[in-house]
Every structure is written in structure tokens, then in C-alpha cells.
Steps between C-alpha positions, in 0.01 A plus 500: 500500500474736207297819530224341303490194719498728808213694349300177435563363854412837642179528312393156617572572863356849491200376312420229759546730801289778329213270421500389871490858590198544272321202656572656844364829371829669571532607134266619232544366151703807401701442815576142393636623170713759659617250766604254234698772315674609826578158622622378158744789448607498856601136496649504157731809561525518877520136587354302787583769765282770337222251405492356854475852645198586281334160573532541874382860484183386314426209721567673829303809392205296394504300820506825711216644294290193582557555871367850502219557760152644428632842604778471250255415231311824570826681475551349157190676371692828529765375261474531127512121451421184704721213604492345149808625308462624145765551233575851625561390847720205387712730287518772768635241750718295271586712204806666645639170618444349150680786332795452742498127434514560120781742539687244717448229235641739233795582718559137620842475345617767742440379866582840646208651289261211522522433879376850609225487240378169643518658848296788366234266357461319834500815702226641275288196597597545855371854495163378358488225758577743788218732381261194472590375839455840651152541353371147571649445843432858598134432432498293825620795706273581804586861464391741224764576239671843489583709189873460449557872440326652801406200724135588506255207538344386170249237396637150444592458136574867441811563270787623713374344820748294702482281809772383736413141427517546127824695518659209700370256239654683210867400544387143585330489161801635332737258679271213395578585141873516585477152632320385191771652285796370699650362176581862416680576835843450341501866429534573875534309838181327604444715801528826294283336228205438747549840651489674162182311400337591834589866447353475147178359648479785757591762227235366268231537769606845611538645143161356412346661807667851438399500138154389600459779742640774272494441122258214443170610362201484753146527373175584681194301398200743445265225600626404848762764558776239560857602410683210335774402252261412219377756248166315503362359823436129459200510736321805348636467144534884479806697375671684777652846539877539553548640853878452545811372324536488119262324271755308310656320798303196632579224728669292223736794429578532864577130526734522201686791650541306829646198311737733305629633826564149622684414178721809548580396860584152398717605203696760693552271799625217273730738310646620831574148622559300177 
């Protein structure tokens, strides 16, 4: 297929999946637009491997979110946004992978250059998946999360908090994306490929937690006193006061940084083995 044909097919597939996501309340309308853009470009330039990785990430992440218990729903109130992904969240999780896929498409004539870029794209998704699995599965932990930097107990849903259950789930989420993107494993042996994607999942989760505990902005609501990710508490609808971190780094920025780290891991691993 030509690039235009791949763009058309990608748009049809991404549009159908995104609209289903909207009907399931997994995406806002802005999220639908962003998901169509990400899906279309990823398929057109990255091929079936990158597109499959993104689809599996979205489907598995949405399914896990629906399984959250009541306690996890309360934890969600601390986060800046709910379970329905908007455009910023879609771009934060899929933007780096899309850029890598576009770069791979441009470099497609040179297999030595394109292969590692495809690996980078899929490992970026694996990092996002690992972070999502860590959060969603960790919500079922029977023990309180601990802040990753000093291991002090924190309230469920607090940025930078980790659980053993969630940490174990992170590489599983990453490896799932590796399985979805098996068409790209030609850049390295299958065992190494699954290991690298699992490592990307774990890295994405840990980097998200470290940045969440140190640099991500945390805001105190003047109405209820709760410290949270959001500048404005969705319950009290009052602007908060910055108590830690930097104002410009929110959860979307942290997620993007985690996927960038996953992409770097995938690219360097593929270059070393390709």
C-alpha cells in the first residue's frame, strides 16, 4: 500500500476503535480526535506492529480501569483527571511512540535505522502500559502504597506511591505490548525482545513514580485540605496552592517522560542487537 492508502486504512481502523472507546466512556471527544491521529499515523508509518501495540494498550488499560474497586475509585479523586482519557492523556501516552513510528517510516529504506525506531515506538507503548498496569493492578493491593523515594506509607492514589503488587504487574503490562508487537521482533531474538519490553514496562512505572514523588506539582485544596495532582480540586472546585514539585510538570508530562525513557531503552537495545 502507498502512504495515502495506509493513512486511509489507519484512519478507518483508529476511528472505529476510538468511537467504541467513546461509547464505553474510555475517551472524551478530544481524546477521540487525538486517538484517531495517533492511531492513523502509527499504522501508516509504523505498520501493524506499532498499531497493534497501541490498540492492545488502549483495550487492556480500559479493561483494567473498569475492574477498579470502590477503594480505587476513591483514590482516583486525588488524581488530576478521572478514568476517561482526554487529548492530553492520549498524546502523553502515545505521542512519543507516534513520533518514533513516523521516523521509522521516513527511514524505511534503511532497515538498520528503521528497525530500532520501530522497537523504540513499541517500547514507548510498553512503558505506558507498565505504568498503567502498575496503577490499576496496584489499586487492588491489600497494603498501603509507599512513596518510592523514602518508602513512607501514603494514601492510595498519591503520586509517587508504589505497591509490591503494582510493581510486579508493571513488567507484565510491558511484556503484553511486546507480544502484541511481535511483528517487530526481527530486530532482536524473541526472548530478548520480550525481556526488553518487560524492562520498559517496569522502567515506565518506576520513572513515573520517581518523578511523581519529586518534581510533579502537588496542590493543596483550600476547601478540604487534600493534597492532589490537580490545580483545582474537582470536588470543591477551588484553585489549590502549590506545596511541592514544580507547577509546570503535571501527570501528563510525567507520563510522556516515562514513555520517552521506554523509547530510549528500546532503541538502544535494538541497536546493540541489530
